[in-house]
C-alpha positions in Angstrom: 205.2 153.7 140.2 203.0 150.7 142.0 201.1 150.1 138.9 204.4 149.8 136.6 205.8 147.6 139.3 202.7 145.2 139.3 203.1 145.3 135.4 206.9 144.3 135.3 206.1 140.2 135.6 203.5 140.5 132.9 206.1 142.4 130.2 208.6 140.1 131.3 206.3 137.1 130.8 205.7 138.9 127.2 209.2 139.6 126.7 209.9 135.8 127.2 207.1 134.8 125.3 208.4 137.1 122.5 211.7 135.7 122.9 210.9 132.0 122.5 208.7 133.0 119.7 211.8 135.0 118.2 213.6 131.3 119.1 211.0 129.6 117.0 210.8 131.8 114.2 214.7 131.4 113.6 214.3 127.9 113.7 211.3 127.8 111.3 213.4 130.3 109.3 216.3 128.0 109.0 214.0 124.7 108.7 212.3 126.7 106.0 215.5 127.3 103.8 216.9 123.8 104.5 213.3 122.7 103.2 214.1 125.3 100.4 216.9 124.1 99.1 216.0 120.1 99.4 212.8 121.2 97.6 215.1 122.7 94.7 217.2 119.4 95.2 214.5 117.5 94.4 213.0 119.6 91.4 216.4 119.0 89.9 216.1 115.5 90.2 212.9 115.4 89.1 213.9 117.2 85.9 216.5 114.7 85.6 214.1 112.1 85.6 211.8 113.6 83.1 214.4 113.8 81.0 215.6 110.3 81.5 211.8 109.1 81.0 211.8 111.1 77.8 214.8 109.6 76.5 213.5 106.1 77.7 210.6 107.0 75.6 212.5 107.8 72.4 214.5 104.6 72.9 211.2 102.3 73.4 209.9 104.1 69.9 213.2 103.6 68.1 213.1 100.0 69.5 209.6 99.3 68.3 210.6 100.9 64.6 213.6 98.7 64.5 211.4 95.7 65.4 209.2 96.8 62.6 211.6 97.3 60.0 213.3 93.9 61.4 209.6 92.2 60.8 209.5 94.0 57.1 212.8 92.3 56.4 212.1 89.0 57.9 208.5 89.5 55.8 210.4 90.3 52.6 212.7 87.2 52.7 209.3 85.2 53.2 207.5 86.4 50.3 210.0 87.0 47.5 212.4 84.2 48.5 215.8 86.3 47.6 217.1 85.7 51.3 217.1 89.5 51.8 217.9 89.8 55.4 219.6 93.1 55.9 220.3 96.2 54.0 223.6 94.4 52.6 221.7 91.6 51.1 219.6 94.2 49.3 222.3 96.1 48.2 224.4 93.1 46.4 220.7 92.2 44.8 220.5 95.6 43.7 224.2 95.5 42.2 223.0 92.3 40.5 220.2 93.2 38.6 222.1 96.2 37.3 224.7 93.9 36.0 221.8 91.9 34.5 220.1 95.1 33.1 223.4 95.9 31.3 223.9 92.2 30.0 220.2 92.8 28.6 220.7 96.0 26.8 223.8 95.1 25.1 221.8 91.8 24.0 218.9 94.3 22.9 221.5 96.3 21.1 222.1 93.4 19.4 219.1 92.1 18.3 218.1 95.5 17.0 221.1 95.8 15.2 220.2 92.1 13.5 216.5 93.2 13.1 217.7 96.5 11.3 219.9 94.1 9.0 216.9 91.7 8.8 214.5 94.8 7.6 217.3 96.0 5.0 217.4 92.3 3.6 213.5 92.2 3.7 213.2 95.5 1.8 215.6 94.2 -0.8 213.8 90.9 -1.1 210.3 93.3 -1.2 211.9 95.1 -4.0 213.0 92.0 -5.9 209.9 90.6 -5.3 208.2 93.7 -7.0 210.8 93.7 -9.7 209.3 89.8 -10.3 205.9 90.8 -10.0 206.2 93.4 -12.8 208.1 91.0 -14.8 205.7 88.4 -14.4 202.9 90.8 -15.3 204.9 91.8 -18.5 205.3 88.4 -19.2 201.8 87.6 -18.7 200.6 90.6 -20.9 202.8 89.1 -23.6 201.6 85.5 -23.3 198.0 87.0 -23.5 198.9 89.1 -26.1 200.5 86.0 -28.0 197.5 84.0 -27.3 195.0 86.3 -28.7 197.1 86.7 -31.9 197.1 83.1 -32.0 193.6 82.8 -31.5 193.2 85.6 -34.4 195.2 83.8 -36.7 193.7 80.6 -36.0 190.3 82.3 -37.0 191.8 83.8 -40.0 193.1 80.1 -41.1 189.9 78.7 -40.2 188.2 81.2 -42.6 190.6 81.0 -45.3 190.3 77.3 -45.2 186.3 77.5 -45.8 187.1 79.9 -48.2 188.8 77.5 -50.0 186.4 74.5 -49.6 184.0 77.3 -51.0 185.7 77.8 -54.2 186.6 74.0 -54.5 183.0 73.4 -54.2 182.4 76.3 -56.8 184.8 74.6 -59.5 183.7 71.5 -58.6 179.9 72.3 -59.4 181.4 74.0 -62.5 183.2 70.7 -63.4 179.9 68.9 -62.7 177.7 70.7 -64.5 179.4 71.5 -67.8 180.7 68.8 -70.3 183.9 68.9 -72.1 182.5 70.3 -75.4 180.6 73.2 -73.4 183.9 74.7 -72.4 184.9 78.1 -73.8 187.5 80.2 -73.6 186.0 82.7 -71.2 185.3 79.4 -68.9 188.9 78.6 -69.2 190.0 82.0 -68.3 187.8 81.8 -65.1 189.1 78.7 -64.2 192.7 80.0 -64.6 192.0 83.0 -62.4 190.2 80.6 -59.4 193.1 78.3 -59.7 195.4 81.2 -59.3 193.3 82.5 -56.6 193.4 79.0 -55.0 197.2 79.1 -55.1 197.3 82.5 -53.5 195.3 81.2 -50.7 197.1 78.3 -50.2 200.2 80.3 -50.2 198.7 82.7 -48.0 197.4 79.9 -45.6 200.9 78.5 -45.7 202.2 81.7 -44.4 199.4 82.3 -41.4 200.1 78.8 -40.3 204.1 79.3 -40.3 203.0 82.8 -38.5 201.0 80.6 -36.3 203.7 77.8 -35.5 206.0 80.8 -34.8 203.4 82.5 -32.3 202.9 79.4 -30.5 206.5 78.5 -30.2 206.9 82.0 -28.7 203.9 81.7 -26.9 205.7 78.4 -25.3 208.7 80.4 -24.5 207.0 83.0 -22.9 204.9 80.1 -20.4 208.4 78.5 -19.8 209.6 82.0 -18.8 206.4 82.8 -16.7 206.9 79.5 -15.2 210.5 80.2 -14.2 209.3 83.6 -12.8 206.7 81.9 -10.9 209.1 79.6 -9.3 211.4 82.6 -8.5 208.8 84.2 -7.0 207.6 81.4 -4.9 211.5 81.0 -3.7 211.4 84.6 -2.7 208.2 84.5 -0.9 209.6 81.6 1.0 212.7 82.7 2.1 211.2 85.4 4.7 209.9 82.0 6.3 213.1 81.9 8.0 212.6 84.6 10.3 209.1 84.3 11.3 209.5 83.0 14.9 211.8 86.0 15.9 209.9 88.6 13.9 206.4 88.5 13.3 205.9 92.1 11.3 208.1 90.1 8.2 205.1 87.1 8.1 202.6 90.0 8.2 203.8 91.8 5.3 204.9 88.6 3.2 201.3 87.6 4.0 200.1 90.9 2.8 202.1 90.5 -0.7 200.8 87.4 -1.1 196.9 88.6 -0.7 197.6 91.5 -3.2 199.7 89.0 -5.5 196.4 86.6 -5.3 193.9 89.3 -5.7 196.1 90.5 -8.8 195.9 86.7 -10.5 192.3 86.5 -9.4 191.8 89.9 -11.2 193.2 89.1 -14.1 191.4 85.6 -14.4 188.2 87.6 -14.3 189.5 90.0 -17.1 190.4 86.8 -19.3 186.9 85.4 -18.7 184.8 89.1 -19.8 187.4 88.9 -22.6 186.2 85.7 -23.7 182.9 86.3 -23.4 183.0 89.8 -25.2 184.9 87.9 -27.8 182.2 85.5 -27.9 179.2 88.2 -28.0 181.4 89.5 -30.7 181.3 86.3 -33.0 177.6 85.9 -32.1 176.9 89.6 -33.6 179.0 88.8 -36.6 177.1 85.7 -37.3 173.7 87.9 -36.5 174.8 89.9 -39.3 176.3 93.2 -37.3 179.3 94.6 -38.8 182.0 97.5 -38.0 180.9 100.4 -40.0 184.4 101.9 -40.3 185.9 98.8 -42.1 182.4 97.9 -44.0 181.3 99.3 -46.8 177.6 99.3 -46.9 175.7 99.3 -50.6 172.3 100.8 -51.1 170.1 100.0 -54.0 169.2 103.2 -56.5 165.5 102.3 -56.1 165.5 101.6 -52.5 161.9 100.8 -51.0 163.0 103.0 -47.7 163.8 105.9 -50.1 160.8 105.6 -51.8 158.6 105.5 -48.7 160.6 108.5 -46.8 159.8 110.4 -50.3 156.4 109.7 -50.2 155.9 111.0 -46.1 157.7 114.4 -47.1 155.6 114.9 -50.1 152.3 114.0 -47.7 153.6 116.3 -45.1 154.3 119.2 -47.5 150.8 118.7 -48.6 149.0 118.8 -45.4 151.4 121.5 -44.3 149.9 123.7 -47.5 146.2 122.6 -46.7 146.9 124.1 -42.7 148.0 127.5 -44.0 144.7 127.6 -46.0 142.5 126.7 -43.1 144.2 128.9 -41.1 143.4 131.7 -43.4 139.9 130.9 -43.7 139.7 130.7 -39.9 141.2 134.5 -39.8 139.0 135.5 -42.3 136.1 134.5 -40.4 136.8 135.8 -37.0 137.3 139.4 -39.0 133.9 138.6 -40.2 134.7 140.1 -43.7 134.0 138.4 -46.6 135.7 135.4 -47.5 138.5 135.1 -50.2 137.1 133.3 -53.1 140.1 130.7 -53.2 139.6 129.9 -50.1 135.7 129.9 -50.3 136.7 127.4 -53.2 139.0 125.4 -51.7 137.2 124.6 -48.4 133.7 124.7 -50.0 131.5 127.1 -47.7 128.7 128.6 -48.5 128.7 132.2 -49.7 128.3 135.5 -48.2 124.6 135.6 -48.8 123.8 132.6 -47.5 125.7 133.4 -44.4 124.1 136.3 -44.0 120.6 134.5 -44.6 121.6 132.0 -42.0 122.9 134.6 -39.4 119.3 136.2 -39.8 118.0 132.9 -38.9 119.9 132.5 -36.1 119.2 135.8 -34.5 115.4 135.3 -34.9 115.9 132.1 -33.4 117.6 133.8 -30.1 115.0 136.6 -30.0 112.1 133.6 -30.1 114.2 131.9 -27.1 114.3 134.9 -25.2 110.7 135.5 -25.4 110.2 131.8 -24.6 112.5 132.2 -21.3 110.5 135.7 -20.4 107.3 133.7 -20.9 108.5 130.8 -18.8 109.9 133.0 -16.0 106.5 134.8 -16.0 104.6 131.4 -15.6 107.1 130.0 -13.0 106.4 133.4 -10.7 102.8 132.9 -11.3 102.9 129.3 -10.3 104.8 130.0 -7.4 102.4 132.5 -6.2 99.4 130.1 -6.7 101.2 127.5 -4.5 101.9 129.9 -2.0 98.4 131.0 -2.0 96.8 127.5 -1.9 99.4 125.6 0.1 100.8 128.5 2.4 104.3 127.5 1.6 106.8 129.5 -0.4 109.4 126.4 -1.8 112.7 127.7 -2.7 115.6 125.5 -4.2 118.6 126.1 -1.9 120.7 123.3 -3.4 120.7 120.4 -5.8 117.7 118.1 -4.5 117.1 120.2 -1.5 113.8 122.3 -1.2 113.1 125.1 1.7 109.6 125.5 2.6 108.7 128.7 4.4 105.0 129.0 6.3 103.3 132.1 5.4 102.0 132.0 9.0 105.4 131.9 10.5 106.7 133.5 13.2 110.2 134.6 11.8 111.9 134.7 8.4 114.3 131.9 9.5 111.4 129.4 10.7 111.5 126.9 7.6 111.5 123.4 6.9 114.3 122.1 4.5 113.3 118.8 2.6 115.8 116.4 0.6 114.6 114.3 -2.6 116.2 110.7 -2.0 114.1 108.7 -4.3 114.4 108.3 -8.0 112.8 111.8 -9.6 111.9 112.9 -5.9 109.6 110.2 -5.2 111.0 110.3 -1.8 111.4 113.3 0.5 113.5 113.2 3.8 112.8 116.1 6.2 116.4 117.8 7.4 116.8 119.0 10.8 116.6 122.6 11.4 116.0 124.8 14.1 112.0 125.2 13.3 111.8 121.4 12.7 113.1 120.5 16.1 110.4 122.8 17.7 107.5 120.7 16.8 109.1 117.2 17.6 105.0 115.8 18.5 103.9 117.1 14.9 107.2 114.7 13.4 106.6 111.8 15.5 102.8 111.6 14.6 102.7 112.3 11.0 105.8 111.5 9.6 107.0 108.7 11.7 103.9 107.1 12.4 101.9 108.1 9.7 104.5 108.4 7.0 102.4 111.5 5.4 104.2 114.9 4.3 101.0 116.7 3.6 99.4 115.8 6.7 102.5 117.1 8.6 102.1 120.4 6.8 98.8 120.9 7.0 99.0 120.0 10.5 101.7 122.6 11.0 99.9 125.1 9.1 97.1 125.2 11.6 98.9 124.8 14.5 100.7 128.2 13.2 97.6 129.8 12.1 96.0 128.9 15.7 99.0 130.8 17.2 98.3 134.1 15.0 94.8 133.9 15.7 95.1 133.8 19.6 97.8 136.3 19.7 
């Protein structure tokens, strides 16, 4: 009990301390609640401030964007000079551009329609130009035909005039050669015929002159008409020049047509020159004696030298062919070896069959004699070669033209040989060719061939050396 009483003050102190702590904790709890509320209020204020800050940043960005747009408008005004300070000015300018575009479109449509009208007019003018060109070509052809006709008529008149002058000259010569007493009725008749012919020639000449004058008149009319057509063509060519400044393509087409017309005129001039040259060549050929086979009749002489020469050549050819046939028969008979026919023998002038047999016997005996001589010569040649081989110790063979192979009887191998080639006239000089065996004796070649220039000494020394090798072995 006493111990409990002793603990009582301590317990009271602890109780008091606990009460103070409890009070402190209550105060701390209240303070903590206040602080929590204050913290929540501050957090709400912070959220509002952050939102305000974000809005402020957006406003700043919008401000910068608007400032950049304003600067773009200011620079656009400075660069273009159109006084576009705001979008209203731009919209007004766009409306003006659209109005101008509509006006230009209307103007373009009007120009296009006028261009189509001008194209149709140009096509009509081109058609007229083509028609005029065709007419001009036709008129030129007619004029050329009339000119050719006029030239032919002039030539014909010239020929008739020359013929008339010739007839007059003939009549004048008759008149000058014959006297009045020498005239005969036949001569009188011929003179009358000549006078009639002269009158006909005069009539024909006057007719030709009338035709010539008529052709010349027609030619003059054709020339006038051609000149008029050329003037009209020039006028038609000059008309499209009024539209050249606005339509250059018309000018190009007109230039093309003009070039074509010039080319056609140049071609016509060239053809006229060629025609004139051909006419001159034709006249020259006529003067040289050429003639047209379809219009000219050639008379041949009954005893023509050309026909006689051809006949002689034909007879000579027939005779030679007959002689060739006879000679062919003779050749066939001789090839068969039979008797020659009497007609062929007489024709060819050959000897008789007996003479041919005797000649054959003589030929056979000569061949037999030749064969025996060949055998004798072959035997003597072999004997001579053996004697040379025995005396000199070398076998000599001819390998090619002007080449001789020497093989010693003391050679160690069959291929050990020397080859000499004749270089001088009739074999007066010999030249040693290189072989495998000759390369093995360079000392002997150096001493006897190069220094002493003696082939016999070289061969003798080589024989002694080979003989010494065999005896030593």
